[in-house]
Residue, then its C-alpha position, 0 to 999 in steps of 0.5 A: m481526455g488524456k490517460f489516467q496516470i498511475g505511479m507505483l513506487i517500488f523499493p528493495d525488500m518490498t513484498n512482490l504481491d503487494f505490487a503485482a496484484p494491483l499492477e495486474v488490475f491497473a494494467r487492464m484499466p481502461n485509458t490508463e498508463v502505469h509508471i513503475l517508479a524507484k529511486d533510480r532505474s536499477a531493478i529492485k530485489t523483492d523479499a521473495g528474491s525476484f527482481v522488478p525493473p522500474t520504468m523511470a526514476i522518481g522525478e521523471e514521472p508525469p503528473l499523477n492521478l493516483i500514487f500507490v505504495g505497497g508494503g514489505p520488510g523494506i518499509n522500515a527503511l522507507l519510513e525515515d528516507e527523506e527523499i522518498l517521504r518528500f516524493v510521496a508527500e509532494t506527489g500525493l498532495k497533487a494526485d487525485w487518489i492516494t493509495s497503498v496496500c499492506t504496510g505501504a500505508l505506513v509510508l503514507g502515514a510517515a509522509g503526513l498523508l493519513r492524519g485524520y484518515k481511516a486506513a487499513t494495513h497488514w493486521t500485525a502493523m495496525e498499531a504503527l499507524r497511530p503515531f501518524g494520526a491515522e485511525p487503524t481500520d480492520k477492513r479489507v479495503v478502506v475508502d476515506r475520501n481520496r485515500i484508499t488503503g488495502g489490508g495485507v498482501t492479497a488484499g491488493m486484488d480487492f483494493a484495485l478492483t475497488i478503484v476500478a469500480l470507483l473510476h469506471g463503474d461496477a460493470v467494468a470492475q466485474s468484467m475485469q474480475l471475471a476475465m481474470e477468474y478472481d474467484p478465491e476458494p482458500p484451502f484453509q479458513s485462516g486468512s484473517p486473525k478473526i477466523a484463524p485458530a488462536a494458536i496459528v494467530e499467536r504463531v504468526r504474531a510471534g514471528a512478526a513481533a520484532l519487525t512490528a516492534d521496530r515499525i512502531a518505534i520508527a513511527e513514534r520517532v517520525a511523529r516526534k520529529n515532525g511534532w505530531p501529537s498522538e491524535p490528529 
């Protein structure tokens, strides 16, 4: 049996941890080969200022069992990037698993891969999923048939371990979690709008308001262009 092939899409202004946390898990998954894909072979600059080099350009990858898209500010440009959307749509329809973390779900949506599916994304971007015919779902990780989507940024670790469990069983996933000593004890109970103080929620919401409004407008524009109704 050949190796399980994973393709992870990277792009300018992506959130580094959206990509890095799942990569940390995928790289340790048994019998797996990970390909880091970009438009070309140039390193991309993340929203944190770090640089990530791809291992190959899109179109050079082998047939993929799993396609992954992370999120970040750069997502807005991707939502109307015909080359990227065509790649995600065509590759996704051939893959066994179609996956994302954070606002990467919006790219899956813009590629037409989430119509009629439940999906998670960053809590500030939930409404941007609706024009794509997806059902926003307020969970850390959402598995709906062969679509697996994670919530915002730090959900990438939970997301990837969920995939390991699906493919290799709970014992393998638990062993990997222990080896990485993934045992979070956050210093504050403010990691979700459900538990964070109201003033903190509003502060973060206000800070993301312009980016969120732009995402919703782009999503609606893409949906109109494709002739998608508001409901699948």
